[in-house]
C-alpha positions in Angstrom: 0.0 0.0 0.0 1.3 3.4 -0.9 0.3 6.7 0.8 -0.4 9.2 -1.9 -1.3 12.9 -1.5 -3.0 14.7 -4.3 -2.8 18.5 -4.5 -6.0 19.8 -6.1 -8.1 17.0 -4.7 -11.4 18.3 -6.0 -10.2 18.7 -9.6 -11.7 16.8 -12.5 -8.6 14.7 -12.8 -8.1 14.2 -9.1 -11.7 13.0 -8.5 -11.0 10.3 -11.2 -7.6 9.4 -9.9 -8.5 8.9 -6.2 -10.9 5.9 -6.8 -8.3 4.2 -9.1 -5.7 4.4 -6.3 -8.1 3.5 -3.5 -9.4 0.5 -5.5 -5.8 -0.9 -5.7 -5.3 -0.5 -2.0 -3.5 2.8 -1.8 -4.3 5.4 1.0 -5.2 8.7 -0.7 -5.2 12.2 0.8 -6.9 14.9 -1.2 -5.8 18.5 -0.4 -8.6 21.0 -1.0 -9.2 24.6 0.0 -13.0 24.6 0.2 -14.6 22.6 3.0 -17.8 22.3 0.9 -15.8 19.8 -1.2 -15.0 17.4 1.6 -17.9 15.0 0.8 -17.0 14.7 -2.9 -13.4 14.0 -2.1 -14.3 11.4 0.5 -16.8 9.8 -1.9 -14.0 9.4 -4.4 -12.0 7.4 -1.9 -9.6 10.0 -0.5 -9.3 11.5 2.9 -9.9 15.3 2.5 -7.4 17.8 4.1 -8.3 21.5 4.1 -5.3 23.7 3.3 -4.7 26.9 1.4 -1.7 26.0 -0.7 -1.6 29.5 -2.0 -0.5 30.9 1.4 1.3 28.0 3.0 5.1 28.3 3.1 7.6 25.5 2.5 7.5 24.4 6.1 3.7 24.3 6.2 3.6 22.3 3.0 6.3 20.0 4.4 4.1 19.3 7.4 1.2 18.5 5.0 3.1 16.0 2.8 5.3 14.3 5.5 4.5 10.7 5.9 3.3 10.1 2.4 5.1 8.0 -0.3 4.2 10.1 -3.3 2.7 13.4 -4.3 0.6 14.2 -7.3 0.3 17.9 -8.3 -3.1 18.3 -10.0 -3.9 21.8 -8.5 -4.4 24.9 -10.5 -5.9 28.4 -10.3 -8.3 27.5 -13.1 -7.3 30.4 -15.4 -8.9 33.8 -15.7 -6.8 35.5 -13.0 -3.1 35.8 -13.9 -2.1 36.8 -10.4 -3.6 33.6 -8.9 -2.2 31.6 -11.8 1.3 32.7 -10.9 0.6 32.2 -7.2 -0.7 28.6 -7.6 0.5 27.1 -10.8 4.1 28.4 -10.4 4.9 29.6 -6.9 2.9 27.1 -4.8 3.9 24.2 -7.1 7.5 25.1 -6.6 7.1 25.4 -2.9 5.5 22.0 -2.8 8.6 20.5 -4.5 10.9 22.1 -2.0 8.6 20.9 0.8 8.7 17.3 -0.6 12.5 17.3 -0.4 12.4 18.8 3.1 9.9 16.1 4.2 11.7 13.2 2.5 8.9 12.5 0.0 10.9 11.7 -3.1 8.2 10.6 -5.6 6.5 13.5 -7.4 4.1 13.4 -10.3 3.2 16.7 -12.0 0.2 17.0 -14.2 1.3 19.5 -16.8 0.2 19.9 -20.5 1.2 19.0 -24.0 3.6 21.7 -25.3 4.7 22.9 -21.9 8.2 24.4 -21.7 10.2 27.6 -22.2 9.5 27.4 -26.0 5.7 27.2 -25.5 5.1 29.9 -28.1 2.2 31.6 -26.3 2.3 35.4 -26.8 2.3 37.7 -23.8 -1.0 39.2 -24.7 -2.7 35.8 -24.8 -4.9 34.8 -21.8 -3.0 31.5 -21.6 0.4 33.1 -21.2 0.5 33.2 -17.4 -0.4 29.5 -17.3 2.1 28.6 -19.9 4.9 30.5 -18.2 3.9 29.1 -14.8 4.0 25.5 -16.0 7.3 26.0 -17.8 8.9 27.4 -14.6 7.3 24.7 -12.3 8.3 21.8 -14.6 11.9 23.1 -14.9 12.2 23.4 -11.1 10.9 19.9 -10.8 13.5 18.5 -13.2 16.3 20.1 -11.2 14.8 19.3 -7.8 16.5 15.9 -7.2 13.0 14.3 -6.7 11.9 11.1 -8.4 9.7 13.0 -10.8 7.4 12.2 -13.7 5.9 15.0 -15.7 2.6 14.2 -17.5 1.9 16.2 -20.6 -1.6 15.4 -21.8 -3.2 17.2 -24.7 -6.5 19.0 -24.7 -8.7 17.6 -21.9 -12.1 16.2 -22.6 -15.0 14.8 -20.6 -15.3 11.8 -22.9 -15.5 8.3 -21.4 -12.0 7.0 -20.8 -10.7 4.3 -23.1 -7.6 3.1 -21.3 -5.8 3.6 -24.6 -3.2 6.4 -25.4 -0.3 7.3 -27.7 2.8 9.0 -26.5 5.0 11.5 -28.4 4.4 14.4 -30.7 0.7 14.3 -31.2 -0.5 17.7 -32.3 -3.5 18.5 -30.1 -3.5 15.0 -28.6 -6.9 15.3 -27.1 -7.4 13.0 -24.1 -10.2 12.1 -21.7 -9.6 13.3 -18.1 -10.3 9.8 -16.9 -7.4 8.6 -19.0 -5.1 11.3 -17.6 -6.1 9.9 -14.1 -5.3 6.4 -15.3 -1.9 7.5 -16.6 -1.1 9.1 -13.3 -2.0 5.9 -11.4 0.0 3.9 -13.9 3.2 6.0 -13.6 3.0 5.8 -9.8 3.3 2.0 -10.1 6.0 2.1 -12.8 9.5 3.1 -11.7 10.7 3.3 -15.3 8.7 6.5 -15.6 10.9 8.3 -13.1 12.9 11.2 -14.6 10.7 11.3 -17.7 8.3 13.8 -19.3 5.5 11.9 -21.1 3.4 13.7 -23.7 0.3 11.8 -24.6 -3.2 11.8 -26.0 -5.9 9.2 -26.6 -4.8 6.5 -29.1 -4.8 2.7 -29.5 -2.1 1.5 -27.1 -2.9 0.3 -23.5 -1.7 2.8 -21.0 0.7 0.5 -19.1 2.3 -0.5 -22.4 2.5 3.1 -23.7 4.3 4.5 -20.7 6.8 1.7 -20.3 10.3 2.9 -20.9 
């Protein structure tokens, strides 16, 4: 049994990930800011923990993650407010990585996006710019953190029924069901060959476990 903490525990990916982990016997903690979401998180199979990751410092985040075996970052400001995007998607994410190191939690899975990186190509006057820059900075910090990281880079997210089938690599848009993103996150946590890798993917025709194998 692994003890796994999910940041952004009420997100659409997290609420699909928690039951996959719980069903295989993992103990799941879902970090949320809004107490009104506790019942949803618990129903998904995770133990809700109320915390404002936007304001917690590294020490506070270290207290939160200590005792877990792995972290999944699936939190985000949700767009629309650049200041909050910088604060959550970049700054809080980076603090969580530093906190993981301080707390001795080495396994860290980041949910990023297809095309993330310093060459994302999003112009500064685009509403997506703050998110693209934040993800580029957070992903780069994670790569240099010394943690046993895996960066997931799904294409455009859909609410389609998950298929359990993906393709990895340069996929164009690479649209993918959120349920399959959750399944990929669950699969990489169980596959040490994914440590130290960034995995771009979208829905396709290859079973997930096979597609992510190094």
